[in-house]
C-alpha positions in Angstrom: -8.3 1.7 -21.1 -7.6 1.0 -17.5 -4.2 1.6 -16.0 -3.1 0.1 -12.8 0.1 1.9 -11.7 1.9 -0.1 -9.0 4.4 1.8 -6.8 5.8 2.0 -3.3 5.6 5.3 -1.3 7.6 8.3 -2.1 8.1 7.3 -5.6 6.6 10.0 -7.9 3.3 8.1 -7.8 1.2 11.1 -7.0 2.8 13.2 -9.7 2.0 10.5 -12.2 -1.6 10.4 -11.0 -1.7 14.2 -11.5 -0.1 13.9 -14.9 -2.9 11.5 -16.1 -5.5 13.4 -14.2 -4.6 16.5 -16.1 -5.8 14.8 -19.3 -9.4 15.4 -20.3 -9.9 11.7 -21.1 -8.9 10.1 -17.7 -10.6 9.5 -14.4 -8.1 8.8 -11.6 -8.3 7.0 -8.3 -5.9 7.4 -5.4 -4.8 4.2 -3.6 -8.2 2.4 -3.5 -7.1 -0.4 -1.2 -5.3 1.8 1.5 -8.2 2.0 4.0 -8.9 -1.6 3.5 -5.3 -2.4 4.1 -5.1 -0.4 7.3 -8.4 -1.9 8.6 -7.3 -5.4 7.8 -3.6 -5.2 9.1 -4.1 -2.7 12.1 -1.0 -0.9 10.6 -0.2 2.3 12.6 0.0 4.9 9.8 -0.4 8.6 10.0 -4.1 9.6 9.9 -5.1 5.9 10.2 -8.5 6.6 11.8 -9.4 9.4 9.4 -8.4 7.4 6.4 -10.6 4.4 7.6 -13.6 6.7 8.3 -13.4 8.5 4.9 -12.7 5.6 2.5 -14.1 2.2 1.6 -12.6 -0.7 3.7 -14.6 -3.6 1.9 -12.0 -5.2 -0.4 -14.7 -6.9 -2.6 -16.5 -3.7 -3.1 -13.3 -1.9 -4.0 -12.3 -4.6 -6.5 -15.7 -4.5 -8.0 -15.3 -0.8 -8.6 -11.9 -1.4 -10.1 -13.5 -3.9 -12.6 -16.6 -1.8 -13.1 -17.5 1.2 -15.3 -15.0 4.1 -15.5 -16.1 7.0 -13.3 -17.6 10.2 -14.7 -18.0 8.5 -18.2 -14.4 9.1 -19.2 -12.9 6.6 -21.7 -9.8 5.9 -19.6 -9.1 5.2 -15.9 -5.8 5.6 -14.0 -5.6 3.8 -10.7 -2.7 4.5 -8.3 -2.0 1.3 -6.3 0.6 0.1 -3.8 1.6 -3.5 -4.0 2.0 -3.8 -0.3 -1.6 -3.0 0.2 -2.7 -6.0 -1.7 -1.8 -9.0 0.5 -5.0 -11.0 0.7 -6.9 -8.6 -1.4 -8.8 -9.4 -4.6 -6.6 -9.1 -7.7 -8.5 -10.7 -10.5 -9.6 -7.3 -11.8 -6.0 -6.4 -12.7 -6.0 -8.9 -15.6 -8.2 -6.4 -17.4 -5.7 -3.5 -16.8 -2.6 -2.2 -18.3 -0.2 -2.9 -15.4 2.7 -0.6 -15.0 5.3 -0.8 -12.1 6.8 2.5 -11.0 10.2 2.1 -9.2 12.7 4.4 -7.5 16.1 3.6 -5.9 15.6 2.3 -2.4 18.0 4.9 -0.8 15.8 7.7 -2.2 12.6 6.1 -1.0 13.9 5.5 2.4 15.3 8.9 2.9 12.1 10.6 1.7 9.8 8.2 3.7 11.9 8.6 6.9 11.4 12.4 6.7 7.7 11.7 7.2 7.8 8.9 9.8 9.9 8.0 12.8 10.7 4.5 11.6 10.7 2.7 8.3 10.3 -1.0 7.8 10.6 -3.4 4.8 6.8 -3.6 4.6 6.4 0.1 4.6 8.5 0.7 1.5 7.2 -2.5 -0.3 10.0 -3.5 -2.6 9.6 -7.3 -2.0 5.8 -6.9 -2.4 6.3 -5.1 -5.7 8.7 -7.7 -7.0 6.3 -10.5 -6.1 3.4 -8.7 -7.7 5.3 -8.2 -10.9 6.1 -11.9 -11.0 2.4 -12.6 -10.6 0.8 -10.2 -13.0 3.6 -8.9 -15.3 3.4 -5.6 -17.0 5.7 -2.8 -17.8 8.4 -1.2 -15.6 9.3 2.5 -15.5 11.8 4.3 -13.3 11.0 7.5 -11.6 14.5 8.9 -12.2 14.1 8.6 -16.0 10.8 10.4 -15.8 12.3 13.3 -13.7 15.2 13.4 -16.2 13.0 13.9 -19.2 9.2 14.0 -18.4 8.3 14.7 -21.9 10.3 11.9 -23.5 9.5 9.2 -20.9 5.7 10.0 -20.9 5.8 9.8 -24.7 7.6 6.4 -24.4 5.1 5.1 -21.8 2.1 6.2 -23.8 3.5 4.6 -27.0 4.2 1.4 -25.1 0.6 1.1 -24.0 -1.0 2.3 -27.1 -2.2 5.6 -25.8 -1.8 8.9 -27.7 0.5 11.2 -25.8 -1.2 14.4 -24.5 1.0 17.5 -23.6 -1.4 18.3 -20.8 0.3 15.5 -18.8 3.3 17.7 -18.3 1.6 20.3 -15.9 -1.2 20.6 -13.5 -2.7 23.3 -11.3 -1.1 23.9 -7.8 -3.1 23.0 -4.8 -3.9 19.3 -5.2 -6.4 17.2 -7.1 -10.0 16.6 -6.3 -9.6 12.9 -6.2 -6.7 13.0 -3.6 -7.1 10.6 -0.7 -7.7 12.2 2.7 -4.1 11.2 3.6 -3.0 14.0 1.2 -2.9 16.3 4.2 0.0 14.4 5.7 1.9 13.1 2.5 1.3 15.5 -0.4 2.6 18.9 0.7 5.4 19.1 -1.9 3.2 17.9 -4.8 0.4 20.4 -3.8 3.0 23.2 -4.3 4.1 22.0 -7.7 2.7 22.5 -11.1 4.7 19.8 -12.9 7.5 17.3 -12.5 10.6 18.2 -10.5 13.9 18.2 -12.3 16.5 15.5 -12.1 17.4 14.2 -8.6 20.6 15.1 -6.9 23.3 12.9 -5.4 22.1 9.7 -3.7 21.2 10.4 0.0 23.6 8.8 2.5 22.0 6.2 4.8 23.3 5.0 8.1 22.7 1.9 10.3 19.2 0.4 10.1 18.3 2.6 7.1 21.4 1.3 5.2 20.5 -2.3 6.1 17.0 -1.7 4.9 18.2 -0.4 1.6 20.6 -3.3 1.1 17.7 -5.7 1.5 15.5 -3.8 -0.9 18.2 -3.2 -3.6 18.0 -6.8 -5.2 14.2 -6.4 -5.8 14.8 -2.9 -7.3 17.7 -4.0 -9.4 15.7 -6.9 -10.9 12.8 -4.6 -11.9 15.3 -1.9 -13.1 16.8 -4.2 -15.6 13.5 -4.5 -17.3 12.5 -0.9 -17.3 11.2 1.1 -20.3 13.9 3.2 -21.9 13.3 6.3 -23.8 12.7 5.9 -27.5 15.2 7.6 -29.8 12.5 9.6 -31.4 10.9 10.8 -28.2 
């Protein structure tokens, strides 16, 4: 099985990669198209030059790896992708994947992202791109708040929905990061590197002002449309 997990930034996506990476039967890949996206668009992201130097920037070669054999001989493959990296990139390989769309409320994404960068744009958080990708390829939707509220129950629900046996090893991982982290982990992954499992339920919604509030209002319709289709925990989970 190949899982393509589609998510914007600051959205539990690395924790989900660690959860699947904690299983003995999964190889994982961290944002395969990120360096190609930076090289193609010229986007000014933290560690841009280091990312381009360390990772493949050839979209066709990356797509071929997505479609090719699973690394390290594992039976399953988890790929962490961001929809806004994919404009103009090959996507045919996704037809052979279980596509899952991980979402988080825009206010929480914007507050978290803004703590790492001086400015935040619509393209940075990728809600419109995620909604458009969902329309194009379909798949399942899961909300990060539901996972944080009940990691065991929601991961069991997700595994059941995609026909994968649940593995309790998904609920914890060693502190210090994962060998397959992208080089950008040095900037973005501080909190997850200090963790050994999913954080608990989130607190009150963060207040946003001015441009950040306007950005959240533009993103909210895309989030709401996907949220209405999210997986909900099974009664027996």
